[in-house]
C-alpha positions as CSV (number, residue, x, y, z in Angstrom):
1,X,156.0,73.3,109.5
2,X,158.5,73.9,106.7
3,X,157.8,75.3,103.2
4,X,159.6,73.5,100.5
5,X,159.8,74.6,96.8
6,X,161.0,71.9,94.4
7,X,161.0,72.4,90.6
8,X,159.8,75.4,88.7
9,X,160.8,79.1,88.7
10,X,159.7,82.1,90.6
11,X,156.0,81.4,89.8
12,X,156.1,77.8,90.9
13,X,153.6,76.6,93.5
14,X,154.9,76.6,97.0
15,X,154.3,73.2,98.7
16,X,154.1,72.9,102.5
17,X,154.3,69.5,104.1
18,X,153.6,68.9,107.8
19,X,155.3,67.3,109.6
20,X,158.5,67.8,107.8
21,X,160.4,65.3,109.8
22,X,159.2,62.5,112.1
23,X,160.4,59.4,114.0
24,X,157.9,56.5,114.3
25,X,157.9,53.0,115.4
26,X,157.7,50.1,112.9
27,X,154.2,49.6,111.8
28,X,153.0,52.9,113.1
29,X,150.8,55.4,111.2
30,X,151.1,59.1,110.7
31,X,149.0,61.7,108.9
32,X,150.8,64.1,106.5
33,X,149.1,67.3,105.3
34,X,149.9,69.9,102.6
35,X,148.8,73.4,101.8
36,X,147.7,72.6,98.2
37,X,146.1,69.6,96.5
38,X,148.9,67.1,96.0
39,X,149.7,63.5,94.9
40,X,151.5,61.6,97.6
41,X,154.2,59.0,97.2
42,X,156.8,57.3,99.4
43,X,160.3,56.0,98.7
44,X,161.4,53.4,101.2
45,X,159.8,51.0,103.7
46,X,156.2,52.2,104.0
47,X,153.0,53.1,102.2
48,X,150.9,56.3,101.9
49,X,147.4,56.8,100.6
50,X,145.7,59.6,98.6
51,X,144.9,61.6,101.7
52,X,148.5,61.5,103.0
53,X,147.9,58.8,105.6
54,X,151.3,57.0,106.0
55,X,151.9,53.5,107.5
56,X,155.5,52.6,108.3
57,X,157.0,49.2,107.3
58,X,158.2,46.6,109.8
59,X,161.9,47.2,109.5
60,X,164.0,50.2,110.5
61,X,165.3,52.8,108.1
62,X,164.7,56.2,106.6
63,X,161.9,56.9,104.0
64,X,161.1,60.0,102.0
65,X,157.5,61.3,101.6
66,X,157.0,63.3,98.4
67,X,154.0,65.5,97.6
68,X,153.6,66.8,94.0
69,X,151.2,69.6,93.3
70,X,148.3,68.6,91.2
71,X,148.1,71.9,89.3
72,X,150.6,70.8,86.7
73,X,153.4,73.1,87.9
74,X,155.7,70.2,88.8
75,X,156.3,71.7,92.3
76,X,156.8,69.3,95.1
77,X,157.8,69.1,98.8
78,X,159.4,66.3,100.7
79,X,159.5,65.0,104.3
80,X,161.7,62.5,106.0
81,X,160.5,59.7,108.3
82,X,162.8,57.6,110.4
83,X,161.4,54.2,111.3
84,X,162.6,52.7,114.5
85,X,162.2,49.0,115.6
86,X,162.6,50.0,119.3
87,X,159.7,50.8,121.5
88,X,160.4,54.5,121.7
89,X,157.4,56.9,121.7
90,X,156.5,58.4,118.3
91,X,157.7,62.0,118.0
92,X,157.0,64.5,115.3
93,X,157.5,68.2,114.6
94,X,153.7,68.7,114.9
95,X,151.9,67.5,118.0
96,X,148.3,67.0,118.7
97,X,148.5,65.9,122.4
98,X,146.2,67.7,124.8
99,X,147.2,71.3,125.2
100,X,146.2,71.6,128.9
101,X,144.8,75.1,128.1
102,X,141.9,76.1,130.3
103,X,140.0,78.2,127.7
104,X,140.6,77.2,124.1
105,X,139.5,78.3,120.7
106,X,140.0,76.0,117.7
107,X,140.8,77.7,114.4
108,X,140.5,75.6,111.2
109,X,143.6,76.1,109.1
110,X,143.0,75.5,105.4
111,X,146.5,75.0,104.2
112,X,148.1,73.1,107.1
113,X,145.7,70.2,107.7
114,X,145.2,71.1,111.3
115,X,143.0,73.0,113.8
116,X,145.3,75.5,115.6
117,X,144.6,76.0,119.3
118,X,144.6,79.5,120.7
119,X,144.7,80.2,124.5
120,X,141.7,82.5,124.8
121,X,143.0,83.9,128.2
122,X,146.3,85.2,126.8
123,X,145.6,85.4,123.0
124,X,148.6,83.1,122.5
125,X,148.9,80.4,119.8
126,X,149.6,77.0,121.3
127,X,152.3,74.7,119.8
128,X,149.7,71.9,120.1
129,X,147.4,71.3,117.1
130,X,144.5,68.9,116.2
131,X,145.7,67.0,113.1
132,X,142.7,66.6,110.8
133,X,144.5,66.2,107.4
134,X,143.5,67.5,104.0
135,X,142.1,71.0,103.8
136,X,140.0,71.8,106.9
137,X,137.6,74.6,106.2
138,X,134.3,75.1,108.1
139,X,133.5,73.5,111.5
140,X,130.1,72.7,113.1
141,X,130.1,72.2,116.8
142,X,127.7,70.3,119.1
143,X,125.5,72.4,121.3
144,X,127.5,71.2,124.4
145,X,130.8,72.2,122.8
146,X,132.3,68.8,123.4
147,X,132.9,67.8,119.7
148,X,132.8,69.2,116.2
149,X,132.7,68.0,112.7
150,X,135.3,69.5,110.3
151,X,135.0,69.6,106.6
152,X,138.0,68.7,104.4
153,X,137.3,70.5,101.1
154,X,140.0,68.7,99.1
155,X,139.0,65.1,99.9
156,X,135.2,65.8,100.7
157,X,135.6,64.3,104.2
158,X,133.8,65.0,107.4
159,X,136.0,64.3,110.5
160,X,134.6,64.1,114.1
161,X,137.0,65.9,116.6
162,X,136.9,65.0,120.3
163,X,137.5,68.3,122.0
164,X,138.7,66.7,125.2
165,X,141.5,64.6,123.6
166,X,142.1,67.2,120.8
167,X,142.1,64.4,118.2
168,X,139.9,63.0,115.5
169,X,137.8,60.4,117.2
170,X,138.2,56.7,116.3
171,X,135.6,54.1,115.5
172,X,135.8,50.4,114.8
173,X,135.2,49.3,111.2
174,X,133.3,46.2,110.2
175,X,136.6,44.3,110.0
176,X,137.4,45.2,113.6
177,X,140.1,47.8,112.7
178,X,140.3,51.0,114.6
179,X,140.1,53.9,112.1
180,X,139.5,57.6,112.2
181,X,135.9,58.8,112.5
182,X,135.7,60.2,109.0
183,X,132.9,60.2,106.5
184,X,133.5,60.4,102.7
185,X,130.9,62.4,100.7
186,X,130.0,62.2,97.1
187,X,130.9,65.8,96.3
188,X,131.6,69.2,97.7
189,X,129.4,70.8,100.3
190,X,128.7,74.2,101.8
191,X,126.5,73.1,104.7
192,X,126.5,70.4,107.4
193,X,124.8,70.0,110.8
194,X,125.8,67.8,113.8
195,X,123.4,66.1,116.2
196,X,123.6,66.5,120.0
197,X,126.2,64.2,121.3
198,X,128.2,64.2,118.0
199,X,127.5,60.7,117.0
200,X,126.3,61.6,113.5
201,X,126.2,64.5,111.1
202,X,124.2,65.5,108.1
203,X,125.5,67.1,104.9
204,X,123.9,68.5,101.7
205,X,125.6,67.4,98.5
206,X,124.1,69.3,95.5
207,X,125.9,67.1,92.9
208,X,125.3,63.7,94.4
209,X,123.1,61.1,92.7
210,X,121.4,58.6,95.0
211,X,117.9,58.5,93.4
212,X,117.0,58.1,89.7
213,X,116.5,61.4,87.9
214,X,117.5,63.5,91.0
215,X,120.8,65.4,91.3
216,X,121.3,66.3,94.9
217,X,121.1,64.5,98.2
218,X,121.3,64.7,102.0
219,X,123.6,62.3,103.7
220,X,123.6,61.1,107.3
221,X,127.0,59.9,108.4
222,X,127.0,57.8,111.6
223,X,130.3,58.2,113.3
224,X,129.3,55.6,115.9
225,X,128.6,52.8,113.5
226,X,130.2,54.0,110.2
227,X,126.8,53.6,108.5
228,X,125.2,56.0,106.0
229,X,121.7,57.0,105.2
230,X,120.9,59.2,102.2
231,X,117.8,60.7,100.5
232,X,117.7,62.3,97.1
233,X,116.6,66.0,97.1
234,X,117.1,68.0,93.9
235,X,119.9,70.5,94.3
236,X,120.1,70.1,98.1
237,X,122.6,72.9,99.3
238,X,121.9,74.2,102.8
239,X,120.6,72.5,106.0
240,X,119.0,73.9,109.2
241,X,118.2,71.5,112.0
242,X,116.3,72.2,115.2
243,X,118.0,71.9,118.6
244,X,116.7,68.4,119.4
245,X,117.4,66.9,116.0
246,X,113.7,66.2,115.3
247,X,113.2,68.3,112.2
248,X,115.6,69.4,109.5
249,X,114.8,71.8,106.7
250,X,116.6,71.5,103.3
251,X,117.2,74.3,100.9
252,X,118.1,73.7,97.3
253,X,120.1,75.9,94.9
254,X,118.2,78.1,92.5
255,X,114.9,76.9,94.0
256,X,111.9,78.2,95.8
257,X,111.2,74.9,97.5
258,X,111.9,73.9,101.1
259,X,111.9,70.2,102.1
260,X,111.1,69.0,105.6
261,X,113.2,65.9,106.4
262,X,112.1,63.7,109.3
263,X,113.0,60.1,110.3
264,X,110.9,57.1,110.9
265,X,112.5,56.8,114.3
266,X,110.9,60.2,115.3
267,X,114.3,61.8,115.6
268,X,117.3,62.3,113.3
269,X,119.7,60.8,115.8
270,X,119.5,57.2,114.6
271,X,121.1,55.6,111.5
272,X,118.5,52.8,111.4
273,X,115.4,54.7,110.3
274,X,114.2,55.9,106.9
275,X,114.7,59.6,106.0
276,X,111.6,61.1,104.5
277,X,111.6,64.5,102.6
278,X,108.4,66.4,102.0
279,X,108.2,69.8,100.3
280,X,106.4,72.6,102.2
281,X,103.5,74.5,100.6
282,X,104.4,77.1,98.0
283,X,101.5,79.3,98.9
284,X,99.2,79.8,101.9
285,X,96.2,81.8,103.1
286,X,98.3,83.0,106.0
287,X,98.9,86.8,106.1
288,X,101.1,88.1,103.3
289,X,101.9,84.5,102.1
290,X,100.6,84.4,98.5
291,X,104.1,83.2,97.9
292,X,105.7,81.4,100.9
293,X,109.3,81.2,99.8
294,X,111.6,83.0,97.4
295,X,115.1,81.5,97.1
296,X,115.1,80.3,100.7
297,X,118.6,79.6,102.2
298,X,118.3,79.1,105.9
299,X,116.1,78.8,109.0
300,X,116.3,79.9,112.6
301,X,114.6,77.8,115.2
302,X,113.2,79.2,118.5
303,X,114.8,77.9,121.7
304,X,112.0,75.4,122.3
305,X,111.9,74.3,118.6
306,X,108.2,75.1,118.3
307,X,108.7,77.9,115.7
308,X,111.0,78.1,112.6
309,X,111.8,81.3,110.8
310,X,112.7,80.6,107.2
311,X,114.9,83.1,105.5
312,X,114.3,83.8,101.7
313,X,117.0,85.8,100.0
314,X,114.7,86.9,97.2
315,X,115.9,89.0,94.2
316,X,119.5,89.1,95.4
317,X,119.7,85.4,94.6
318,X,117.5,85.4,91.5
319,X,114.1,85.1,93.1
320,X,111.1,86.1,91.0
321,X,107.4,86.4,91.4
322,X,105.0,83.8,89.8
323,X,105.5,83.9,86.0
324,X,109.1,85.0,86.5
325,X,108.6,88.6,85.3
326,X,109.2,90.6,88.4
327,X,111.6,90.2,91.3
328,X,110.1,88.6,94.4
329,X,110.8,90.3,97.7
330,X,113.0,88.7,100.3
331,X,111.0,87.5,103.2
332,X,110.9,85.6,106.6
333,X,108.3,82.9,106.7
334,X,107.1,81.9,110.2
335,X,106.3,78.1,110.6
336,X,104.5,76.4,113.5
337,X,106.6,73.2,114.0
338,X,104.5,71.7,116.8
339,X,102.7,69.1,114.6
340,X,105.6,67.7,112.6
341,X,106.6,64.6,114.5
342,X,106.5,61.5,112.3
343,X,104.8,58.5,114.0
344,X,104.9,54.8,113.0
345,X,101.3,55.1,111.7
346,X,102.2,57.8,109.2
347,X,103.8,57.5,105.8
348,X,104.6,61.2,105.7
349,X,105.0,63.8,108.5
350,X,102.4,66.4,109.2
351,X,103.5,69.6,107.5
352,X,104.1,72.7,109.7
353,X,101.5,75.4,109.7
354,X,102.5,78.6,107.9
355,X,101.7,81.4,110.4
356,X,102.8,84.5,108.5
357,X,105.2,85.9,105.9
358,X,107.1,89.1,106.6
359,X,108.6,91.0,103.8
360,X,112.2,92.3,104.3
361,X,114.8,93.9,102.1
362,X,117.3,91.0,102.3
363,X,117.5,87.7,104.2
364,X,120.5,85.3,104.1
365,X,121.4,84.7,107.7
366,X,119.7,85.2,111.1
367,X,120.3,85.3,114.8
368,X,117.5,85.0,117.4
369,X,118.3,87.0,120.6
370,X,115.4,86.9,123.1
371,X,112.3,88.1,121.1
372,X,114.4,89.9,118.5
373,X,115.3,88.1,115.3
374,X,118.2,89.9,113.5
375,X,118.1,89.2,109.7
376,X,121.0,90.2,107.5
377,X,121.2,89.8,103.7
378,X,121.7,91.6,100.4
379,X,119.3,94.1,98.8
380,X,119.2,95.3,95.2
381,X,119.8,99.0,94.9
382,X,120.4,101.5,92.2
383,X,124.0,102.7,91.6
384,X,126.0,104.5,89.0
385,X,126.6,101.3,87.0
386,X,122.9,100.2,87.1
387,X,121.9,97.8,89.9
388,X,124.1,96.9,92.8
389,X,123.7,94.8,95.9
390,X,124.0,96.3,99.4
391,X,124.3,94.7,102.8
392,X,121.0,95.2,104.7
393,X,119.8,94.4,108.3
394,X,116.2,94.1,109.5
395,X,115.1,93.4,113.1
396,X,111.9,91.3,113.6
397,X,109.9,91.4,116.8
398,X,108.9,87.7,117.1
399,X,106.2,88.6,119.6
400,X,104.3,91.0,117.3
401,X,105.7,89.6,114.0
402,X,106.6,93.0,112.8
403,X,109.8,94.2,111.0
404,X,111.9,97.3,111.7
405,X,113.0,99.7,109.0
406,X,116.0,98.3,107.2
407,X,119.6,99.5,108.0
408,X,122.4,99.3,105.4
409,X,125.9,98.1,106.3
410,X,129.2,97.5,104.7
411,X,130.8,99.1,101.6
412,X,128.9,96.7,99.2
413,X,126.9,93.5,99.1
414,X,127.9,90.4,101.0
415,X,127.9,87.1,99.2
416,X,125.0,84.7,99.5
417,X,125.8,83.9,103.2
418,X,127.2,87.1,104.6
419,X,129.7,85.6,107.1
420,X,128.3,85.5,110.6
421,X,126.2,87.4,113.1
422,X,127.3,87.4,116.8
423,X,125.9,89.3,119.8
424,X,128.2,90.7,122.5
425,X,125.5,91.4,125.0
426,X,125.1,95.0,123.8
427,X,125.8,95.2,120.1
428,X,125.5,93.0,117.0
429,X,128.6,92.2,115.0
430,X,128.0,91.6,111.3
431,X,130.6,89.8,109.2
432,X,130.4,89.6,105.4
433,X,132.4,88.2,102.5
434,X,132.9,89.5,99.0
435,X,132.8,93.1,100.1
436,X,135.1,94.3,97.3
437,X,137.1,96.4,99.7
438,X,140.3,98.2,99.0
439,X,143.1,99.5,101.2
440,X,141.9,102.5,103.3
441,X,138.3,101.8,102.5
442,X,135.7,100.3,104.9
443,X,136.0,96.6,105.4
444,X,133.6,93.6,105.9
445,X,133.0,93.9,109.6
446,X,130.2,96.1,111.0
447,X,128.8,96.9,114.4
448,X,125.0,97.5,115.0
449,X,123.6,99.1,118.1
450,X,120.0,97.8,118.9
451,X,119.6,100.6,121.4
452,X,120.2,103.2,118.7
453,X,118.9,101.2,115.7
454,X,122.0,102.2,113.7
455,X,125.4,101.0,112.5
456,X,128.0,102.3,114.9
457,X,131.0,101.6,112.8
458,X,132.4,99.7,109.9
459,X,136.0,98.7,110.3
460,X,138.9,99.7,108.1
461,X,141.4,97.1,106.9
462,X,143.7,96.1,109.7
463,X,147.4,96.6,109.0
464,X,148.9,93.7,107.1
465,X,145.8,92.9,105.2
466,X,145.6,93.9,101.5
467,X,142.9,94.6,98.9
468,X,140.2,91.9,98.5
469,X,141.3,90.0,101.7
470,X,138.9,91.2,104.3
471,X,136.3,88.3,104.1
472,X,134.9,87.5,107.6
473,X,134.5,83.7,107.9
474,X,134.2,83.2,111.7
475,X,133.6,84.9,115.0
476,X,133.8,83.9,118.7
477,X,132.7,86.2,121.6
478,X,134.7,85.2,124.6
479,X,132.8,86.9,127.5
480,X,130.4,84.0,128.2
481,X,133.3,81.6,127.8
482,X,136.0,83.2,130.1
483,X,134.7,86.6,131.1
484,X,136.8,88.6,128.6
485,X,135.1,91.3,126.6
486,X,137.0,90.2,123.5
487,X,135.8,89.1,120.0
488,X,137.9,86.8,117.9
489,X,137.3,87.4,114.2
490,X,138.6,85.4,111.3
491,X,139.3,88.2,108.9
492,X,141.1,87.9,105.6
493,X,142.4,84.4,106.5
494,X,144.0,85.7,109.7
495,X,142.8,85.7,113.4
496,X,142.1,89.3,114.6
497,X,141.5,90.2,118.2
498,X,139.0,93.0,118.9
499,X,137.9,94.4,122.2
500,X,134.3,95.6,122.4
501,X,135.2,99.2,121.9
502,X,135.2,98.4,118.2
503,X,133.2,101.5,117.7
504,X,136.5,103.2,118.4
505,X,138.2,101.0,115.9
506,X,140.5,99.5,118.6
507,X,142.1,96.3,117.4
508,X,145.0,94.0,118.0
509,X,146.2,91.9,115.1
510,X,147.6,88.5,116.3
511,X,149.7,88.2,113.1
512,X,151.5,91.4,113.9
513,X,152.5,90.4,117.4
514,X,154.5,87.3,116.5
515,X,151.8,84.7,116.6
516,X,151.7,84.0,112.9
517,X,149.3,81.2,111.9
518,X,151.0,79.5,108.9
519,X,148.2,78.8,106.3
520,X,144.8,80.3,106.0
521,X,142.3,80.5,108.9
522,X,138.7,79.8,108.0
523,X,136.6,79.1,111.1
524,X,136.8,79.5,114.9
525,X,135.0,77.7,117.8
526,X,135.2,78.1,121.5
527,X,135.9,74.7,123.1
528,X,134.5,73.4,126.4
529,X,136.9,71.6,128.8
């Protein structure tokens, strides 16, 4: 991958193109990617579309691919393609052939258009990549780890990656042409879910318009058929789906409403049914539920899908009590999901029963481990400048439906979704974003001990990271995967390798041991062979 700077002075945008050189057969195709939004063009015998997808002409020769930055700087990068009329195998400087690695971790790389592949046994970066194109950001993996959907934030595309072949899966279009399994969305997204088997994914698009008078929609993209279903839901922003793809809860921006979405086919795995949204009750006679939701953002389902725990972020996200005069508390609302199946005789599904509401100090993200539900979020606290937000953790006993005393973490508040929660068998790792850290100060990664009910440590910025770059956007615990007591952490756009003596602040930084990932890492997923 070569960085090219064309046009402009010292402040001009640096444009990367991958691959920088390639040799292809006549009529063959090749995906080009760039590190910034660009306009693509080709000089010579071939064509290239807006996403960088190139098709060679039918005669031999050399063509130049040009990518011009869309920021108005005039900066550009070029790549050279040699077209051959012989039957030689296509070769490029970037390969996505199967890596042959026994235990792999895919890392989405925002500015290179690929998923990097890391050998989780040796902490080495493979030369093989999964070419996705565009700007890969977050990934959502199937429960069996055989596939994942990757979001391209530049082109608003969802791509389905086959973990066995390490390629974007293909499907046959209505015209009989084999194309990449990609779904175009009507706007930017922050949340998607993928059904078991990976044949379809759902995405919440808050700016889409598919119904009169409603801005916001949930889309189902069928990778198997290329079909789409959609349903209008005002401001739809976040999704949570149960393990068996029967029920999906939709959370809207700046709203206290939760919508239950079901399908007329009784599951959400078919693209032939009708999607039906229904708002849940805003109040209940259940214990502590005079208000059932306050800026809800996520739900955690029990392993058997009979219970859902809805997380309401409360005042940290602008939630107020009835009348809007006082901040509402953050809360966890417990739902009985056993009666929500939609049958052919019903126009609408049976709404879940509200069991209880549990007040907490902050609730943005949760992790269910046995009978313990770990809930992390942001709490409003007093500080020298008035009111500030602080990271807060509460543990809920799901058997007794009681909450522990809250524990603070991090140097300051996480953003709306505070990174990730991951359990290493003994301790809980808490990752946040937007921590407003500085060099030498505590960073965005904290370690909580359930045995001691306390934060054991908050990391300091690893060497090589600078102020404001410590956001945690992904974690993978390797022990159940390959037996190593190692945590991979996407931190400040780089892949850090921690052992589980993190309470002693022991860390190895991949980028300082010669395994530099060009671009910006965003997410990480362990991949099943």
